[in-house]
VEXTIVO-893022 format. One record per residue: residue number from 0; residue in one letter; chain; z, x, y of N, C-alpha, C in turn. Coordinates in Angstrom, 3 decimals, m for minus. Atoms other than C-alpha are relative to their C-alpha. Layout:
# residues N
i = NUM | aa = A | ch = A | n.pz = Z | n.px = X | n.py = Y | ca.pz = Z | ca.px = X | ca.py = Y | c.pz = Z | c.px = X | c.py = Y .
...
# end
This chain:
# residues 118
i = 0 | aa = X | ch = A | n.pz = m0.343 | n.px = 0.425 | n.py = 1.348 | ca.pz = 38.227 | ca.px = 46.822 | ca.py = m14.095 | c.pz = m0.416 | c.px = m1.446 | c.py = m0.255 .
i = 1 | aa = X | ch = A | n.pz = 0.423 | n.px = 1.393 | n.py = 0.125 | ca.pz = 36.427 | ca.px = 43.499 | ca.py = m13.774 | c.pz = m0.573 | c.px = m0.303 | c.py = m1.381 .
i = 2 | aa = X | ch = A | n.pz = 0.547 | n.px = 0.508 | n.py = 1.259 | ca.pz = 35.410 | ca.px = 41.428 | ca.py = m16.778 | c.pz = m0.881 | c.px = m1.186 | c.py = 0.354 .
i = 3 | aa = X | ch = A | n.pz = 0.918 | n.px = 1.087 | n.py = m0.315 | ca.pz = 32.374 | ca.px = 39.174 | ca.py = m16.605 | c.pz = 0.430 | c.px = m1.292 | c.py = m0.694 .
i = 4 | aa = X | ch = A | n.pz = m0.315 | n.px = 1.309 | n.py = 0.566 | ca.pz = 32.746 | ca.px = 35.460 | ca.py = m17.277 | c.pz = m0.629 | c.px = m0.141 | c.py = m1.379 .
i = 5 | aa = X | ch = A | n.pz = 0.678 | n.px = 0.124 | n.py = 1.293 | ca.pz = 30.212 | ca.px = 35.670 | ca.py = m20.115 | c.pz = 0.700 | c.px = 0.832 | c.py = m1.077 .
i = 6 | aa = X | ch = A | n.pz = m0.705 | n.px = m0.832 | n.py = 0.989 | ca.pz = 32.108 | ca.px = 38.521 | ca.py = m21.816 | c.pz = 1.333 | c.px = m0.646 | c.py = m0.371 .
i = 7 | aa = X | ch = A | n.pz = m1.264 | n.px = 0.696 | n.py = 0.266 | ca.pz = 35.420 | ca.px = 36.650 | ca.py = m21.469 | c.pz = m0.240 | c.px = m1.164 | c.py = m0.957 .
i = 8 | aa = X | ch = A | n.pz = 0.327 | n.px = 1.141 | n.py = 0.858 | ca.pz = 33.825 | ca.px = 33.549 | ca.py = m23.028 | c.pz = m0.315 | c.px = 0.467 | c.py = m1.418 .
i = 9 | aa = X | ch = A | n.pz = 0.353 | n.px = m0.567 | n.py = 1.306 | ca.pz = 32.372 | ca.px = 35.645 | ca.py = m25.862 | c.pz = 1.250 | c.px = 0.447 | c.py = m0.762 .
i = 10 | aa = X | ch = A | n.pz = m1.223 | n.px = m0.476 | n.py = 0.655 | ca.pz = 35.740 | ca.px = 37.283 | ca.py = m26.596 | c.pz = 0.861 | c.px = m1.162 | c.py = m0.482 .
i = 11 | aa = X | ch = A | n.pz = m0.806 | n.px = 1.157 | n.py = 0.398 | ca.pz = 37.576 | ca.px = 33.966 | ca.py = m26.625 | c.pz = m0.624 | c.px = m0.729 | c.py = m1.185 .
i = 12 | aa = X | ch = A | n.pz = 0.674 | n.px = 0.634 | n.py = 1.140 | ca.pz = 34.959 | ca.px = 32.511 | ca.py = m28.993 | c.pz = 0.198 | c.px = 0.810 | c.py = m1.272 .
i = 13 | aa = X | ch = A | n.pz = m0.108 | n.px = m0.850 | n.py = 1.191 | ca.pz = 35.030 | ca.px = 35.474 | ca.py = m31.374 | c.pz = 1.433 | c.px = 0.001 | c.py = m0.543 .
i = 14 | aa = X | ch = A | n.pz = m1.384 | n.px = m0.067 | n.py = 0.456 | ca.pz = 38.815 | ca.px = 35.816 | ca.py = m31.516 | c.pz = 0.541 | c.px = m1.382 | c.py = m0.333 .
i = 15 | aa = X | ch = A | n.pz = m0.437 | n.px = 1.371 | n.py = 0.260 | ca.pz = 39.320 | ca.px = 32.033 | ca.py = m31.392 | c.pz = m0.411 | c.px = m0.509 | c.py = m1.367 .
i = 16 | aa = X | ch = A | n.pz = 0.389 | n.px = 0.358 | n.py = 1.371 | ca.pz = 37.513 | ca.px = 31.779 | ca.py = m34.724 | c.pz = 1.046 | c.px = 0.450 | c.py = m1.001 .
i = 17 | aa = X | ch = A | n.pz = m1.018 | n.px = m0.560 | n.py = 0.891 | ca.pz = 40.354 | ca.px = 33.784 | ca.py = m36.243 | c.pz = 1.327 | c.px = m0.742 | c.py = 0.170 .
i = 18 | aa = X | ch = A | n.pz = m1.259 | n.px = 0.697 | n.py = m0.312 | ca.pz = 43.335 | ca.px = 32.163 | ca.py = m34.501 | c.pz = m0.001 | c.px = m0.366 | c.py = 1.470 .
i = 19 | aa = X | ch = A | n.pz = m0.042 | n.px = 0.373 | n.py = m1.420 | ca.pz = 44.246 | ca.px = 30.513 | ca.py = m31.204 | c.pz = 0.383 | c.px = 1.198 | c.py = 0.876 .
i = 20 | aa = X | ch = A | n.pz = m0.198 | n.px = m1.111 | n.py = m0.934 | ca.pz = 44.051 | ca.px = 33.017 | ca.py = m28.348 | c.pz = m0.195 | c.px = m0.537 | c.py = 1.409 .
i = 21 | aa = X | ch = A | n.pz = 0.255 | n.px = 0.332 | n.py = m1.392 | ca.pz = 44.411 | ca.px = 32.640 | ca.py = m24.621 | c.pz = m0.030 | c.px = 1.293 | c.py = 0.801 .
i = 22 | aa = X | ch = A | n.pz = 0.115 | n.px = m1.192 | n.py = m0.833 | ca.pz = 43.803 | ca.px = 35.029 | ca.py = m21.759 | c.pz = 0.520 | c.px = m0.289 | c.py = 1.398 .
i = 23 | aa = X | ch = A | n.pz = m0.450 | n.px = 0.065 | n.py = m1.389 | ca.pz = 45.181 | ca.px = 35.756 | ca.py = m18.322 | c.pz = m0.555 | c.px = 1.200 | c.py = 0.737 .
i = 24 | aa = X | ch = A | n.pz = 0.455 | n.px = m1.112 | n.py = m0.835 | ca.pz = 43.811 | ca.px = 37.843 | ca.py = m15.513 | c.pz = 1.214 | c.px = 0.859 | c.py = 0.361 .
i = 25 | aa = X | ch = A | n.pz = m1.069 | n.px = m0.927 | n.py = m0.340 | ca.pz = 45.925 | ca.px = 40.924 | ca.py = m14.975 | c.pz = m0.610 | c.px = 1.288 | c.py = 0.536 .
i = 26 | aa = X | ch = A | n.pz = 0.417 | n.px = m1.270 | n.py = m0.590 | ca.pz = 45.272 | ca.px = 43.869 | ca.py = m12.645 | c.pz = m1.516 | c.px = 0.181 | c.py = m0.017 .
i = 27 | aa = X | ch = A | n.pz = 1.447 | n.px = m0.076 | n.py = m0.058 | ca.pz = 41.577 | ca.px = 43.066 | ca.py = m12.370 | c.pz = m0.690 | c.px = m0.157 | c.py = m1.334 .
i = 28 | aa = X | ch = A | n.pz = 0.554 | n.px = 0.173 | n.py = 1.337 | ca.pz = 41.077 | ca.px = 42.802 | ca.py = m16.130 | c.pz = 0.559 | c.px = m1.259 | c.py = m0.626 .
i = 29 | aa = X | ch = A | n.pz = m0.536 | n.px = 1.141 | n.py = 0.741 | ca.pz = 42.153 | ca.px = 40.364 | ca.py = m18.815 | c.pz = 0.987 | c.px = 0.479 | c.py = m1.048 .
i = 30 | aa = X | ch = A | n.pz = m0.941 | n.px = m0.251 | n.py = 1.083 | ca.pz = 45.101 | ca.px = 40.299 | ca.py = m21.173 | c.pz = m0.107 | c.px = m1.188 | c.py = m0.955 .
i = 31 | aa = X | ch = A | n.pz = 0.127 | n.px = 1.045 | n.py = 1.016 | ca.pz = 44.814 | ca.px = 38.337 | ca.py = m24.445 | c.pz = 1.301 | c.px = m0.138 | c.py = m0.772 .
i = 32 | aa = X | ch = A | n.pz = m1.262 | n.px = 0.328 | n.py = 0.652 | ca.pz = 47.720 | ca.px = 36.613 | ca.py = m26.154 | c.pz = m0.240 | c.px = m0.839 | c.py = m1.248 .
i = 33 | aa = X | ch = A | n.pz = m0.068 | n.px = 0.837 | n.py = 1.199 | ca.pz = 48.358 | ca.px = 35.207 | ca.py = m29.613 | c.pz = 1.480 | c.px = m0.175 | c.py = m0.298 .
i = 34 | aa = X | ch = A | n.pz = m1.417 | n.px = 0.286 | n.py = 0.245 | ca.pz = 51.675 | ca.px = 33.517 | ca.py = m30.361 | c.pz = 0.891 | c.px = 0.565 | c.py = 1.109 .
i = 35 | aa = X | ch = A | n.pz = m0.781 | n.px = m0.478 | n.py = m1.122 | ca.pz = 52.843 | ca.px = 34.547 | ca.py = m26.891 | c.pz = 0.092 | c.px = 1.512 | c.py = 0.112 .
i = 36 | aa = X | ch = A | n.pz = m0.063 | n.px = m1.462 | n.py = 0.003 | ca.pz = 52.260 | ca.px = 38.241 | ca.py = m27.619 | c.pz = m1.294 | c.px = 0.590 | c.py = 0.553 .
i = 37 | aa = X | ch = A | n.pz = 1.160 | n.px = m0.696 | n.py = m0.557 | ca.pz = 49.941 | ca.px = 40.453 | ca.py = m25.584 | c.pz = m0.466 | c.px = 1.033 | c.py = m1.019 .
i = 38 | aa = X | ch = A | n.pz = 0.488 | n.px = m0.895 | n.py = 1.048 | ca.pz = 47.815 | ca.px = 42.152 | ca.py = m28.227 | c.pz = m1.328 | c.px = 0.663 | c.py = 0.346 .
i = 39 | aa = X | ch = A | n.pz = 1.297 | n.px = m0.559 | n.py = m0.370 | ca.pz = 44.556 | ca.px = 42.948 | ca.py = m26.430 | c.pz = m0.185 | c.px = m0.075 | c.py = 1.500 .
i = 40 | aa = X | ch = A | n.pz = 0.387 | n.px = 0.074 | n.py = m1.395 | ca.pz = 43.101 | ca.px = 43.655 | ca.py = m23.039 | c.pz = m1.478 | c.px = 0.332 | c.py = 0.107 .
i = 41 | aa = X | ch = A | n.pz = 1.409 | n.px = m0.281 | n.py = m0.269 | ca.pz = 39.623 | ca.px = 43.802 | ca.py = m21.590 | c.pz = m0.124 | c.px = 0.509 | c.py = 1.427 .
i = 42 | aa = X | ch = A | n.pz = 0.294 | n.px = m0.569 | n.py = m1.308 | ca.pz = 38.374 | ca.px = 45.895 | ca.py = m18.712 | c.pz = m1.433 | c.px = 0.494 | c.py = m0.033 .
i = 43 | aa = X | ch = A | n.pz = 1.395 | n.px = m0.434 | n.py = m0.110 | ca.pz = 34.805 | ca.px = 46.541 | ca.py = m17.567 | c.pz = m0.811 | c.px = m0.360 | c.py = m1.251 .
i = 44 | aa = X | ch = A | n.pz = 0.715 | n.px = 0.548 | n.py = 1.163 | ca.pz = 33.469 | ca.px = 44.408 | ca.py = m20.435 | c.pz = 0.153 | c.px = 0.853 | c.py = m1.258 .
i = 45 | aa = X | ch = A | n.pz = m0.375 | n.px = m0.733 | n.py = 1.206 | ca.pz = 35.208 | ca.px = 46.509 | ca.py = m23.084 | c.pz = 1.325 | c.px = m0.571 | c.py = m0.479 .
i = 46 | aa = X | ch = A | n.pz = m1.215 | n.px = 0.565 | n.py = 0.581 | ca.pz = 37.866 | ca.px = 45.159 | ca.py = m25.464 | c.pz = 0.838 | c.px = 1.086 | c.py = m0.651 .
i = 47 | aa = X | ch = A | n.pz = m0.959 | n.px = m0.954 | n.py = 0.556 | ca.pz = 40.961 | ca.px = 47.132 | ca.py = m26.427 | c.pz = 1.101 | c.px = m0.772 | c.py = m0.723 .
i = 48 | aa = X | ch = A | n.pz = m1.108 | n.px = 0.603 | n.py = 0.742 | ca.pz = 43.600 | ca.px = 46.264 | ca.py = m29.045 | c.pz = 1.220 | c.px = 0.904 | c.py = 0.081 .
i = 49 | aa = X | ch = A | n.pz = m1.267 | n.px = m0.718 | n.py = m0.039 | ca.pz = 47.262 | ca.px = 47.261 | ca.py = m28.953 | c.pz = 0.115 | c.px = 0.879 | c.py = m1.256 .
i = 50 | aa = X | ch = A | n.pz = m0.069 | n.px = m0.950 | n.py = 1.106 | ca.pz = 47.943 | ca.px = 50.309 | ca.py = m31.125 | c.pz = 1.334 | c.px = 0.740 | c.py = m0.022 .
i = 51 | aa = X | ch = A | n.pz = m1.131 | n.px = m0.897 | n.py = 0.202 | ca.pz = 50.785 | ca.px = 52.348 | ca.py = m32.556 | c.pz = m0.340 | c.px = 0.862 | c.py = m1.212 .
i = 52 | aa = X | ch = A | n.pz = 0.270 | n.px = m0.901 | n.py = 1.123 | ca.pz = 51.164 | ca.px = 54.773 | ca.py = m35.448 | c.pz = m0.542 | c.px = m0.715 | c.py = m1.233 .
i = 53 | aa = X | ch = A | n.pz = 0.455 | n.px = 0.727 | n.py = 1.192 | ca.pz = 50.360 | ca.px = 52.025 | ca.py = m37.976 | c.pz = m1.492 | c.px = m0.299 | c.py = 0.012 .
i = 54 | aa = X | ch = A | n.pz = 1.424 | n.px = 0.340 | n.py = m0.043 | ca.pz = 46.860 | ca.px = 51.171 | ca.py = m36.744 | c.pz = m0.852 | c.px = 0.970 | c.py = 0.822 .
i = 55 | aa = X | ch = A | n.pz = 0.758 | n.px = m0.976 | n.py = m0.788 | ca.pz = 45.868 | ca.px = 54.035 | ca.py = m34.414 | c.pz = m0.999 | c.px = 0.776 | c.py = m0.858 .
i = 56 | aa = X | ch = A | n.pz = 0.971 | n.px = m0.708 | n.py = 0.829 | ca.pz = 44.257 | ca.px = 55.919 | ca.py = m37.343 | c.pz = m1.293 | c.px = m0.785 | c.py = m0.241 .
i = 57 | aa = X | ch = A | n.pz = 1.214 | n.px = 0.815 | n.py = 0.169 | ca.pz = 41.827 | ca.px = 52.991 | ca.py = m37.790 | c.pz = m0.956 | c.px = 0.216 | c.py = 1.168 .
i = 58 | aa = X | ch = A | n.pz = 0.821 | n.px = m0.195 | n.py = m1.194 | ca.pz = 40.596 | ca.px = 53.404 | ca.py = m34.219 | c.pz = m0.566 | c.px = 1.415 | c.py = 0.040 .
i = 59 | aa = X | ch = A | n.pz = 0.441 | n.px = m1.393 | n.py = m0.039 | ca.pz = 40.451 | ca.px = 57.181 | ca.py = m34.430 | c.pz = m1.072 | c.px = 0.267 | c.py = m1.049 .
i = 60 | aa = X | ch = A | n.pz = 1.005 | n.px = m0.169 | n.py = 1.048 | ca.pz = 38.515 | ca.px = 57.029 | ca.py = m37.726 | c.pz = m1.347 | c.px = m0.582 | c.py = 0.417 .
i = 61 | aa = X | ch = A | n.pz = 1.233 | n.px = 0.627 | n.py = m0.495 | ca.pz = 35.976 | ca.px = 54.792 | ca.py = m35.972 | c.pz = m0.530 | c.px = 0.713 | c.py = 1.253 .
i = 62 | aa = X | ch = A | n.pz = 0.441 | n.px = m0.754 | n.py = m1.175 | ca.pz = 35.697 | ca.px = 57.312 | ca.py = m33.114 | c.pz = 0.335 | c.px = m0.649 | c.py = 1.321 .
i = 63 | aa = X | ch = A | n.pz = m0.358 | n.px = 0.723 | n.py = m1.216 | ca.pz = 37.364 | ca.px = 55.035 | ca.py = m30.581 | c.pz = 1.205 | c.px = 0.661 | c.py = 0.670 .
i = 64 | aa = X | ch = A | n.pz = m1.068 | n.px = m0.621 | n.py = m0.765 | ca.pz = 39.666 | ca.px = 56.241 | ca.py = m27.818 | c.pz = 0.868 | c.px = m1.012 | c.py = 0.710 .
i = 65 | aa = X | ch = A | n.pz = m0.942 | n.px = 0.882 | n.py = m0.700 | ca.pz = 42.528 | ca.px = 54.849 | ca.py = m25.763 | c.pz = m0.531 | c.px = m0.459 | c.py = 1.352 .
i = 66 | aa = X | ch = A | n.pz = 0.269 | n.px = 0.513 | n.py = m1.336 | ca.pz = 42.322 | ca.px = 52.813 | ca.py = m22.588 | c.pz = 0.703 | c.px = 0.924 | c.py = 0.988 .
i = 67 | aa = X | ch = A | n.pz = m0.562 | n.px = m0.885 | n.py = m1.022 | ca.pz = 42.833 | ca.px = 55.139 | ca.py = m19.612 | c.pz = m0.335 | c.px = m0.567 | c.py = 1.377 .
i = 68 | aa = X | ch = A | n.pz = 0.318 | n.px = 0.671 | n.py = m1.262 | ca.pz = 42.996 | ca.px = 52.960 | ca.py = m16.499 | c.pz = m0.003 | c.px = 0.919 | c.py = 1.210 .
i = 69 | aa = X | ch = A | n.pz = m0.080 | n.px = m0.902 | n.py = m1.141 | ca.pz = 43.752 | ca.px = 55.906 | ca.py = m14.241 | c.pz = m0.902 | c.px = 1.214 | c.py = m0.192 .
i = 70 | aa = X | ch = A | n.pz = 0.916 | n.px = m1.098 | n.py = 0.276 | ca.pz = 41.187 | ca.px = 58.260 | ca.py = m15.811 | c.pz = 0.689 | c.px = 1.294 | c.py = m0.382 .
i = 71 | aa = X | ch = A | n.pz = m0.777 | n.px = m1.198 | n.py = 0.320 | ca.pz = 43.958 | ca.px = 60.719 | ca.py = m16.669 | c.pz = 0.287 | c.px = 0.038 | c.py = m1.490 .
i = 72 | aa = X | ch = A | n.pz = m0.239 | n.px = m0.088 | n.py = 1.448 | ca.pz = 43.899 | ca.px = 61.795 | ca.py = m20.349 | c.pz = 1.467 | c.px = 0.197 | c.py = m0.369 .
i = 73 | aa = X | ch = A | n.pz = m1.424 | n.px = m0.185 | n.py = 0.266 | ca.pz = 47.588 | ca.px = 62.634 | ca.py = m20.045 | c.pz = 0.776 | c.px = m1.310 | c.py = 0.102 .
i = 74 | aa = X | ch = A | n.pz = m0.680 | n.px = 1.285 | n.py = m0.191 | ca.pz = 48.371 | ca.px = 58.963 | ca.py = m19.262 | c.pz = m0.742 | c.px = m1.164 | c.py = m0.660 .
i = 75 | aa = X | ch = A | n.pz = 0.697 | n.px = 1.127 | n.py = 0.642 | ca.pz = 46.583 | ca.px = 56.790 | ca.py = m21.851 | c.pz = 0.966 | c.px = m1.144 | c.py = m0.278 .
i = 76 | aa = X | ch = A | n.pz = m0.794 | n.px = 1.158 | n.py = 0.410 | ca.pz = 47.803 | ca.px = 53.296 | ca.py = m22.583 | c.pz = m0.114 | c.px = m0.120 | c.py = m1.512 .
i = 77 | aa = X | ch = A | n.pz = 0.015 | n.px = 0.162 | n.py = 1.450 | ca.pz = 48.580 | ca.px = 52.299 | ca.py = m26.150 | c.pz = m0.880 | c.px = m1.180 | c.py = m0.414 .
i = 78 | aa = X | ch = A | n.pz = 1.047 | n.px = 0.943 | n.py = 0.363 | ca.pz = 45.468 | ca.px = 50.153 | ca.py = m26.370 | c.pz = m1.238 | c.px = 0.832 | c.py = m0.283 .
i = 79 | aa = X | ch = A | n.pz = 1.185 | n.px = m0.763 | n.py = 0.390 | ca.pz = 42.367 | ca.px = 51.463 | ca.py = m28.159 | c.pz = m1.217 | c.px = m0.906 | c.py = m0.034 .
i = 80 | aa = X | ch = A | n.pz = 1.245 | n.px = 0.754 | n.py = m0.027 | ca.pz = 38.757 | ca.px = 50.388 | ca.py = m27.805 | c.pz = m0.343 | c.px = m0.505 | c.py = m1.396 .
i = 81 | aa = X | ch = A | n.pz = 0.378 | n.px = 0.620 | n.py = 1.270 | ca.pz = 37.672 | ca.px = 47.984 | ca.py = m30.534 | c.pz = m1.477 | c.px = 0.277 | c.py = m0.266 .
i = 82 | aa = X | ch = A | n.pz = 1.411 | n.px = m0.195 | n.py = 0.322 | ca.pz = 34.445 | ca.px = 48.941 | ca.py = m32.324 | c.pz = m0.765 | c.px = m1.325 | c.py = 0.089 .
i = 83 | aa = X | ch = A | n.pz = 0.817 | n.px = 1.203 | n.py = m0.179 | ca.pz = 31.681 | ca.px = 46.450 | ca.py = m31.480 | c.pz = m0.269 | c.px = m0.684 | c.py = m1.334 .
i = 84 | aa = X | ch = A | n.pz = 0.294 | n.px = 0.600 | n.py = 1.305 | ca.pz = 30.861 | ca.px = 45.955 | ca.py = m35.161 | c.pz = 1.182 | c.px = m0.788 | c.py = m0.551 .
i = 85 | aa = X | ch = A | n.pz = m1.188 | n.px = 0.759 | n.py = 0.427 | ca.pz = 34.451 | ca.px = 44.780 | ca.py = m35.774 | c.pz = 0.026 | c.px = m1.346 | c.py = 0.723 .
i = 86 | aa = X | ch = A | n.pz = m0.002 | n.px = 1.232 | n.py = m0.782 | ca.pz = 34.198 | ca.px = 42.217 | ca.py = m32.988 | c.pz = m1.033 | c.px = m0.990 | c.py = m0.517 .
i = 87 | aa = X | ch = A | n.pz = 1.087 | n.px = 0.860 | n.py = 0.477 | ca.pz = 31.002 | ca.px = 40.863 | ca.py = m34.534 | c.pz = 0.158 | c.px = m0.439 | c.py = m1.455 .
i = 88 | aa = X | ch = A | n.pz = m0.224 | n.px = 0.339 | n.py = 1.406 | ca.pz = 32.390 | ca.px = 40.607 | ca.py = m38.104 | c.pz = 1.343 | c.px = m0.726 | c.py = m0.135 .
i = 89 | aa = X | ch = A | n.pz = m1.256 | n.px = 0.759 | n.py = 0.041 | ca.pz = 34.975 | ca.px = 37.795 | ca.py = m38.504 | c.pz = 1.014 | c.px = 0.513 | c.py = m1.028 .
i = 90 | aa = X | ch = A | n.pz = m0.936 | n.px = m0.503 | n.py = 1.011 | ca.pz = 36.462 | ca.px = 39.286 | ca.py = m41.683 | c.pz = 0.721 | c.px = 1.254 | c.py = 0.487 .
i = 91 | aa = X | ch = A | n.pz = m0.625 | n.px = m1.213 | n.py = m0.552 | ca.pz = 37.044 | ca.px = 42.684 | ca.py = m40.086 | c.pz = 0.862 | c.px = m0.333 | c.py = 1.208 .
i = 92 | aa = X | ch = A | n.pz = m0.736 | n.px = 0.362 | n.py = m1.204 | ca.pz = 38.140 | ca.px = 41.133 | ca.py = m36.820 | c.pz = 1.362 | c.px = m0.596 | c.py = m0.349 .
i = 93 | aa = X | ch = A | n.pz = m1.270 | n.px = 0.599 | n.py = 0.420 | ca.pz = 40.829 | ca.px = 39.123 | ca.py = m38.617 | c.pz = 1.024 | c.px = 1.073 | c.py = m0.367 .
i = 94 | aa = X | ch = A | n.pz = m0.900 | n.px = m1.081 | n.py = 0.418 | ca.pz = 42.312 | ca.px = 42.296 | ca.py = m40.111 | c.pz = 0.480 | c.px = 0.794 | c.py = 1.209 .
i = 95 | aa = X | ch = A | n.pz = m0.363 | n.px = m0.801 | n.py = m1.169 | ca.pz = 42.231 | ca.px = 44.279 | ca.py = m36.862 | c.pz = 0.883 | c.px = m0.795 | c.py = 0.959 .
i = 96 | aa = X | ch = A | n.pz = m0.839 | n.px = 0.839 | n.py = m0.860 | ca.pz = 43.666 | ca.px = 41.354 | ca.py = m34.884 | c.pz = 1.411 | c.px = m0.103 | c.py = m0.557 .
i = 97 | aa = X | ch = A | n.pz = m1.324 | n.px = 0.131 | n.py = 0.618 | ca.pz = 46.522 | ca.px = 40.894 | ca.py = m37.362 | c.pz = 0.826 | c.px = 1.269 | c.py = 0.225 .
i = 98 | aa = X | ch = A | n.pz = m0.717 | n.px = m1.261 | n.py = m0.214 | ca.pz = 47.429 | ca.px = 44.563 | ca.py = m37.059 | c.pz = 0.445 | c.px = 0.142 | c.py = 1.456 .
i = 99 | aa = X | ch = A | n.pz = m0.347 | n.px = m0.121 | n.py = m1.425 | ca.pz = 47.339 | ca.px = 44.496 | ca.py = m33.240 | c.pz = 1.101 | c.px = m0.982 | c.py = 0.386 .
i = 100 | aa = X | ch = A | n.pz = m1.042 | n.px = 0.993 | n.py = m0.282 | ca.pz = 49.441 | ca.px = 41.331 | ca.py = m33.124 | c.pz = 1.332 | c.px = 0.458 | c.py = m0.589 .
i = 101 | aa = X | ch = A | n.pz = m1.222 | n.px = m0.545 | n.py = 0.604 | ca.pz = 51.954 | ca.px = 42.961 | ca.py = m35.484 | c.pz = 0.569 | c.px = 1.122 | c.py = 0.866 .
i = 102 | aa = X | ch = A | n.pz = m0.455 | n.px = m1.056 | n.py = m0.910 | ca.pz = 52.125 | ca.px = 45.976 | ca.py = m33.150 | c.pz = 0.684 | c.px = m0.634 | c.py = 1.211 .
i = 103 | aa = X | ch = A | n.pz = m0.583 | n.px = 0.683 | n.py = m1.158 | ca.pz = 52.786 | ca.px = 43.621 | ca.py = m30.226 | c.pz = 1.350 | c.px = m0.611 | c.py = m0.356 .
i = 104 | aa = X | ch = A | n.pz = m1.270 | n.px = 0.601 | n.py = 0.425 | ca.pz = 55.524 | ca.px = 41.861 | ca.py = m32.199 | c.pz = 1.085 | c.px = 1.064 | c.py = m0.124 .
i = 105 | aa = X | ch = A | n.pz = m0.988 | n.px = m1.082 | n.py = 0.119 | ca.pz = 57.242 | ca.px = 45.160 | ca.py = m32.992 | c.pz = 0.387 | c.px = 0.525 | c.py = 1.376 .
i = 106 | aa = X | ch = A | n.pz = m0.280 | n.px = m0.508 | n.py = m1.349 | ca.pz = 56.955 | ca.px = 46.313 | ca.py = m29.381 | c.pz = 0.927 | c.px = m0.933 | c.py = 0.753 .
i = 107 | aa = X | ch = A | n.pz = m0.817 | n.px = 0.992 | n.py = m0.695 | ca.pz = 58.537 | ca.px = 43.111 | ca.py = m28.167 | c.pz = 1.463 | c.px = 0.062 | c.py = m0.434 .
i = 108 | aa = X | ch = A | n.pz = m1.364 | n.px = m0.058 | n.py = 0.510 | ca.pz = 61.610 | ca.px = 43.715 | ca.py = m30.311 | c.pz = 0.561 | c.px = 1.407 | c.py = m0.024 .
i = 109 | aa = X | ch = A | n.pz = m0.484 | n.px = m1.374 | n.py = 0.000 | ca.pz = 61.920 | ca.px = 47.467 | ca.py = m29.771 | c.pz = 1.192 | c.px = 0.122 | c.py = 0.943 .
i = 110 | aa = X | ch = A | n.pz = m1.167 | n.px = m0.171 | n.py = m0.859 | ca.pz = 65.180 | ca.px = 48.699 | ca.py = m28.240 | c.pz = m0.379 | c.px = 0.300 | c.py = 1.449 .
i = 111 | aa = X | ch = A | n.pz = 0.407 | n.px = m0.347 | n.py = m1.351 | ca.pz = 63.291 | ca.px = 50.075 | ca.py = m25.228 | c.pz = m0.401 | c.px = m1.228 | c.py = 0.799 .
i = 112 | aa = X | ch = A | n.pz = 0.480 | n.px = 1.164 | n.py = m0.734 | ca.pz = 61.715 | ca.px = 46.738 | ca.py = m24.346 | c.pz = 1.006 | c.px = m1.154 | c.py = 0.007 .
i = 113 | aa = X | ch = A | n.pz = m0.998 | n.px = 1.059 | n.py = 0.088 | ca.pz = 64.780 | ca.px = 44.657 | ca.py = m25.184 | c.pz = 1.390 | c.px = 0.629 | c.py = m0.020 .
i = 114 | aa = X | ch = A | n.pz = m1.292 | n.px = m0.686 | n.py = m0.021 | ca.pz = 67.886 | ca.px = 46.566 | ca.py = m24.078 | c.pz = 1.168 | c.px = m0.956 | c.py = m0.173 .
i = 115 | aa = X | ch = A | n.pz = m1.225 | n.px = 0.796 | n.py = 0.176 | ca.pz = 71.288 | ca.px = 45.302 | ca.py = m25.117 | c.pz = 0.803 | c.px = 0.039 | c.py = 1.287 .
i = 116 | aa = X | ch = A | n.pz = m0.828 | n.px = 0.070 | n.py = m1.194 | ca.pz = 73.518 | ca.px = 44.167 | ca.py = m22.338 | c.pz = 1.451 | c.px = m0.123 | c.py = m0.423 .
i = 117 | aa = X | ch = A | n.pz = m1.452 | n.px = 0.056 | n.py = 0.297 | ca.pz = 77.290 | ca.px = 44.626 | ca.py = m22.316 | c.pz = 0.660 | c.px = m1.077 | c.py = 0.809 .
# end
């Protein structure tokens, strides 16, 4: 799941034009953060954005599929491959990034990820 240095630099430049983004190496790939929220990941020089029912149709309409780190279609992650043309168009990228960051914000406050303690 390696990511080349040149691809990492390219991603940070493209997304950094929209808003401040940082990255961290995770499990052989990269995880991207905006406002402290993990909204994207990269593996094998492919970028994936966080998805849920609100933005998944955008990815599916573009013919993009989910990230499957284990190769098992029954176990996809909720990150979908970003179309290359979106990454290269700052106006489109801004919209897709905002949606993915919103998904990350909702996930961070979901009952499953933030259980109440008694």
